[in-house]
C-alpha positions as CSV (number, residue, x, y, z in Angstrom):
1,X,-22.8,-62.3,41.6
2,X,-20.5,-59.3,42.5
3,X,-19.5,-57.0,39.7
4,X,-16.0,-57.2,38.3
5,X,-14.5,-54.5,40.5
6,X,-15.9,-56.1,43.7
7,X,-14.6,-59.5,42.6
8,X,-11.1,-58.2,42.1
9,X,-11.2,-56.7,45.7
10,X,-12.4,-60.0,47.1
11,X,-9.6,-61.9,45.3
12,X,-7.0,-59.4,46.5
13,X,-8.2,-59.9,50.1
14,X,-7.8,-63.7,49.7
15,X,-4.3,-63.1,48.3
16,X,-3.4,-61.0,51.3
17,X,-4.7,-63.6,53.7
18,X,-2.9,-66.4,51.8
19,X,0.4,-64.5,52.0
20,X,0.1,-63.9,55.7
21,X,1.1,-66.1,58.6
22,X,-1.9,-66.4,61.0
23,X,-4.9,-64.2,61.5
24,X,-5.2,-60.7,60.0
25,X,-7.5,-58.0,61.2
26,X,-9.6,-55.7,58.9
27,X,-7.5,-52.7,59.6
28,X,-4.3,-54.3,58.4
29,X,-6.1,-55.8,55.4
30,X,-7.4,-52.3,54.5
31,X,-3.9,-50.8,54.8
32,X,-2.5,-53.5,52.6
33,X,-5.3,-53.1,50.0
34,X,-4.5,-49.3,49.9
35,X,-0.8,-50.1,49.4
36,X,-1.8,-52.3,46.4
37,X,-3.9,-49.6,44.8
38,X,-7.4,-50.4,46.2
39,X,-8.9,-47.4,47.9
40,X,-10.9,-49.3,50.5
41,X,-11.5,-48.1,54.1
42,X,-11.8,-50.3,57.2
43,X,-15.6,-50.4,57.2
44,X,-15.8,-51.3,53.5
45,X,-13.1,-54.0,54.0
46,X,-15.3,-55.5,56.8
47,X,-18.2,-55.6,54.4
48,X,-16.1,-57.5,51.8
49,X,-14.8,-59.9,54.5
50,X,-18.4,-60.8,55.4
51,X,-19.0,-61.6,51.8
52,X,-16.0,-64.0,51.9
53,X,-17.2,-65.5,55.2
54,X,-20.6,-66.2,53.6
55,X,-19.0,-68.1,50.7
56,X,-16.8,-70.1,53.1
57,X,-13.6,-68.6,51.7
58,X,-12.5,-67.0,55.0
59,X,-13.1,-67.8,58.7
60,X,-13.2,-65.4,61.6
61,X,-11.0,-66.2,64.7
62,X,-12.6,-64.1,67.4
63,X,-11.0,-60.7,67.7
64,X,-7.7,-61.8,66.2
65,X,-8.9,-61.5,62.6
66,X,-9.5,-63.8,59.8
67,X,-7.7,-66.7,58.0
68,X,-8.2,-68.1,54.5
69,X,-9.9,-71.5,54.4
70,X,-8.9,-74.4,52.1
71,X,-11.9,-73.5,49.9
72,X,-10.6,-69.9,49.7
73,X,-7.2,-71.2,48.7
74,X,-8.8,-73.2,45.9
75,X,-10.8,-70.1,44.8
76,X,-7.6,-68.1,44.7
77,X,-5.8,-70.7,42.6
78,X,-8.6,-70.4,40.0
79,X,-8.6,-66.6,39.9
80,X,-7.6,-65.5,36.4
81,X,-4.1,-64.1,36.2
82,X,-5.2,-62.1,33.1
83,X,-7.9,-60.5,35.2
84,X,-5.3,-59.2,37.7
85,X,-2.9,-58.2,34.9
86,X,-5.5,-56.1,33.3
87,X,-6.6,-54.5,36.5
88,X,-4.5,-51.3,36.2
89,X,-5.4,-50.6,32.6
90,X,-9.1,-51.3,33.3
91,X,-9.1,-49.0,36.3
92,X,-7.5,-46.2,34.2
93,X,-10.2,-46.6,31.5
94,X,-12.9,-46.5,34.2
95,X,-11.5,-43.2,35.7
96,X,-11.1,-41.7,32.3
97,X,-14.7,-42.3,31.6
98,X,-15.8,-41.0,35.1
99,X,-13.8,-37.7,34.6
100,X,-16.2,-34.8,34.1
101,X,-13.7,-32.0,34.6
102,X,-14.3,-29.2,32.1
103,X,-11.2,-26.9,31.8
104,X,-13.2,-24.1,30.1
105,X,-15.5,-23.8,33.1
106,X,-13.0,-25.1,35.7
107,X,-15.7,-27.4,37.1
108,X,-16.5,-31.1,37.3
109,X,-14.9,-34.2,38.7
110,X,-11.2,-34.8,38.4
111,X,-9.1,-37.9,39.1
112,X,-7.0,-37.6,42.3
113,X,-4.1,-39.3,44.0
114,X,-4.1,-39.6,47.8
115,X,-1.2,-39.8,50.2
116,X,-1.4,-40.4,54.0
117,X,1.3,-39.0,56.2
118,X,1.8,-38.5,59.9
119,X,0.2,-35.3,61.1
120,X,3.5,-34.2,62.7
121,X,5.1,-34.1,59.3
122,X,2.3,-32.0,57.7
123,X,3.8,-28.5,57.7
124,X,7.2,-29.5,56.2
125,X,5.4,-31.8,53.8
126,X,3.2,-29.0,52.4
127,X,6.3,-26.8,52.1
128,X,8.0,-29.4,49.9
129,X,4.8,-30.0,47.9
130,X,4.7,-26.3,47.2
131,X,8.3,-26.4,45.9
132,X,7.6,-29.4,43.6
133,X,4.5,-27.7,42.2
134,X,6.2,-24.3,41.6
135,X,9.0,-26.0,39.8
136,X,6.5,-27.6,37.4
137,X,6.9,-31.3,38.3
138,X,3.3,-31.8,39.4
139,X,-0.1,-31.6,37.6
140,X,-1.7,-28.7,39.4
141,X,-1.1,-26.4,42.4
142,X,-4.5,-27.4,43.7
143,X,-4.9,-30.0,46.5
144,X,-6.9,-30.9,49.5
145,X,-5.7,-31.7,53.0
146,X,-8.0,-33.7,55.2
147,X,-7.3,-33.9,59.0
148,X,-7.5,-37.0,61.2
149,X,-11.0,-38.3,62.0
150,X,-12.4,-36.5,59.0
151,X,-13.6,-38.3,55.9
152,X,-12.1,-38.4,52.5
153,X,-14.1,-40.2,49.8
154,X,-16.0,-42.3,52.4
155,X,-12.8,-43.3,54.2
156,X,-11.9,-42.0,57.7
157,X,-8.4,-40.5,58.0
158,X,-6.7,-42.5,60.8
159,X,-5.8,-40.9,64.1
160,X,-2.5,-39.1,64.0
161,X,-2.5,-38.8,60.2
162,X,-3.6,-36.4,57.5
163,X,-4.6,-37.2,53.9
164,X,-3.5,-35.1,50.9
165,X,-5.3,-35.3,47.6
166,X,-3.7,-34.0,44.4
167,X,-4.7,-33.9,40.7
168,X,-3.8,-37.1,38.9
169,X,-2.5,-36.9,35.3
170,X,-5.3,-39.3,34.3
171,X,-7.5,-36.2,34.5
172,X,-5.8,-35.0,31.2
173,X,-6.7,-38.3,29.5
174,X,-10.3,-38.1,30.8
175,X,-10.7,-34.6,29.4
176,X,-9.3,-35.6,26.0
177,X,-11.7,-38.6,25.9
178,X,-14.7,-36.4,26.8
179,X,-13.8,-34.1,23.9
180,X,-13.9,-37.0,21.5
181,X,-10.2,-37.8,21.2
182,X,-9.3,-41.5,21.7
183,X,-6.5,-41.7,24.2
184,X,-4.3,-44.6,25.3
185,X,-2.1,-44.3,28.3
186,X,0.8,-46.5,27.4
187,X,3.7,-46.2,29.9
188,X,4.6,-45.0,33.3
189,X,8.3,-44.3,33.8
190,X,11.3,-42.5,35.1
191,X,12.2,-39.4,33.1
192,X,15.7,-38.1,33.4
193,X,15.8,-34.3,33.9
194,X,18.8,-32.3,33.0
195,X,19.1,-28.5,33.5
196,X,15.4,-28.4,34.3
197,X,14.4,-30.0,31.0
198,X,13.0,-33.5,30.4
199,X,15.7,-35.4,28.6
200,X,14.7,-39.1,28.1
201,X,13.0,-42.0,29.8
202,X,15.4,-44.4,31.5
203,X,12.8,-46.9,32.8
204,X,9.3,-47.6,31.7
205,X,6.5,-50.0,32.6
206,X,3.7,-50.8,30.2
207,X,0.3,-50.2,31.9
208,X,-1.2,-53.1,30.0
209,X,1.2,-55.7,31.4
210,X,1.4,-54.9,35.1
211,X,-0.7,-55.7,38.1
212,X,0.7,-52.9,40.2
213,X,0.7,-49.1,39.4
214,X,4.1,-48.3,37.9
215,X,4.3,-45.2,40.1
216,X,4.2,-47.3,43.3
217,X,6.9,-49.6,41.9
218,X,9.3,-46.7,41.2
219,X,8.7,-45.0,44.5
220,X,9.0,-48.2,46.5
221,X,12.3,-49.0,44.7
222,X,13.6,-45.5,45.5
223,X,14.3,-44.7,41.9
224,X,13.2,-41.1,42.0
225,X,15.4,-38.1,42.9
226,X,12.8,-35.3,42.8
227,X,14.5,-33.4,45.6
228,X,17.8,-33.4,43.6
229,X,15.9,-32.0,40.6
230,X,14.7,-29.2,42.8
231,X,18.1,-28.5,44.2
232,X,20.3,-28.9,41.1
233,X,17.9,-29.0,38.1
234,X,18.9,-32.5,37.3
235,X,17.7,-35.9,38.5
236,X,14.9,-38.4,38.0
237,X,11.1,-37.7,38.1
238,X,8.0,-39.7,37.4
239,X,6.1,-39.3,34.1
240,X,3.5,-40.9,31.8
241,X,3.2,-41.3,28.1
242,X,-0.1,-41.5,26.2
243,X,-0.9,-41.7,22.5
244,X,-3.7,-40.1,20.5
245,X,-4.4,-40.3,16.7
246,X,-2.2,-37.9,14.8
247,X,-5.2,-36.3,13.0
248,X,-6.4,-35.2,16.5
249,X,-3.2,-33.3,17.1
250,X,-4.5,-29.7,16.6
251,X,-7.6,-30.3,18.6
252,X,-5.6,-31.8,21.4
253,X,-3.2,-28.8,21.5
254,X,-6.1,-26.5,22.0
255,X,-7.5,-28.6,24.9
256,X,-4.0,-28.6,26.5
257,X,-4.0,-24.8,26.4
258,X,-7.5,-24.9,28.1
259,X,-6.1,-27.2,30.8
260,X,-3.2,-24.8,31.5
261,X,-5.7,-22.0,31.9
262,X,-7.5,-24.1,34.5
263,X,-4.2,-24.7,36.3
264,X,-3.8,-28.3,35.1
265,X,-0.4,-28.7,33.5
266,X,2.7,-30.9,33.8
267,X,2.8,-31.7,30.1
268,X,6.4,-31.4,28.8
269,X,6.0,-33.0,25.4
270,X,2.7,-32.2,23.6
271,X,1.5,-34.2,20.6
272,X,5.0,-35.2,19.3
273,X,5.0,-37.6,16.3
274,X,8.7,-38.3,16.5
275,X,9.6,-41.9,17.1
276,X,10.8,-42.8,19.6
277,X,9.6,-40.1,21.9
278,X,12.2,-39.3,24.5
279,X,13.4,-42.9,24.2
280,X,9.8,-44.4,24.3
281,X,8.2,-46.1,21.2
282,X,5.2,-44.4,19.7
283,X,2.9,-46.3,17.4
284,X,2.6,-45.2,13.7
285,X,-0.3,-43.0,13.0
286,X,-0.3,-41.6,16.6
287,X,1.5,-38.8,18.4
288,X,2.7,-38.9,22.0
289,X,1.8,-36.7,25.0
290,X,4.2,-36.9,27.9
291,X,3.4,-35.5,31.3
292,X,4.9,-35.5,34.7
293,X,3.1,-37.6,37.3
294,X,0.9,-36.2,40.0
295,X,2.8,-38.6,42.3
296,X,6.0,-36.5,42.1
297,X,5.2,-34.4,45.2
298,X,4.6,-37.5,47.2
299,X,7.8,-39.1,45.9
300,X,9.7,-36.1,47.2
301,X,8.2,-36.7,50.7
302,X,9.3,-40.3,50.6
303,X,12.8,-39.2,49.6
304,X,12.9,-36.9,52.7
305,X,12.2,-39.9,54.9
306,X,8.6,-39.0,55.6
307,X,6.5,-42.1,56.1
308,X,4.0,-42.1,53.3
309,X,1.1,-44.3,52.1
310,X,0.6,-43.4,48.5
311,X,-2.5,-44.3,46.5
312,X,-2.2,-43.4,42.8
313,X,-5.4,-43.2,40.8
314,X,-7.4,-43.2,44.1
315,X,-10.8,-41.8,43.1
316,X,-12.6,-39.0,41.3
317,X,-13.3,-35.8,43.3
318,X,-15.2,-32.5,42.7
319,X,-12.4,-30.2,41.4
320,X,-13.8,-27.4,43.5
321,X,-12.7,-29.2,46.7
322,X,-9.0,-28.9,45.5
323,X,-7.6,-25.5,46.5
324,X,-4.3,-23.7,45.9
325,X,-1.8,-23.7,48.8
326,X,-1.6,-20.4,50.6
């Protein structure tokens, strides 16, 4: 019996095949899985497909790819909707637990987002990334660029592309958790910025009630205007809100200072107990921490017209692999 994470991937592959007309190859399935938030390379996808073949849920049609079988369609119908709905929040909790980043020592594993772009766009993309970071709308100035043919987290970067890894804001949650502070990431949303200051949230999605990462939703719907924020000081950026117990406020503020010392920042509202917080509800007995999303640099690339494949909350990576841009 596969573990819960593997089972979710298998169900998502069945869903992709069910939504397709005709055969689909492993490469296209892997690309679609990544778009939906599953960081799975082509080789790993083939392995999962073989598992589905063995169960009779899929069938291989020569070199054309695979199709879902009637048995696979039946399995898909019985897949729990609640399992899929809870996927994002469960994934967040998993990565919070796996975070070992220690800001006082500036070592350990941090959560990263990954974006694939065409290699020809790399130079101008890095220039824009630098601008977003310097303006304070990212989590850290440290990132990793991986060239075509090289491996990033067991996945080969496709020919003609580069992969860029950035600090994910979930690293903040993981550090708080490791220091003994219960943390609950509540919402992902669009924060309206005016005169270079966060003003209020205009759209939010509850992480507990979605099957797709909110950041992907907002970027795909072209709801950000990060470039406009850079140019004029006003516009829309991506942000998150988490809650911690109000009696942990002072300890959390100290940890946030440590994070800043380790070049992990992006928090624009720290441990506020006002309700609502920038237009977002905060539970009684808690205080809210709002931070910009590590996806903002990639959102800016998409706004430029650069073709992007963005994977929020992609994996954990040794923080020493992420370096400052020259």
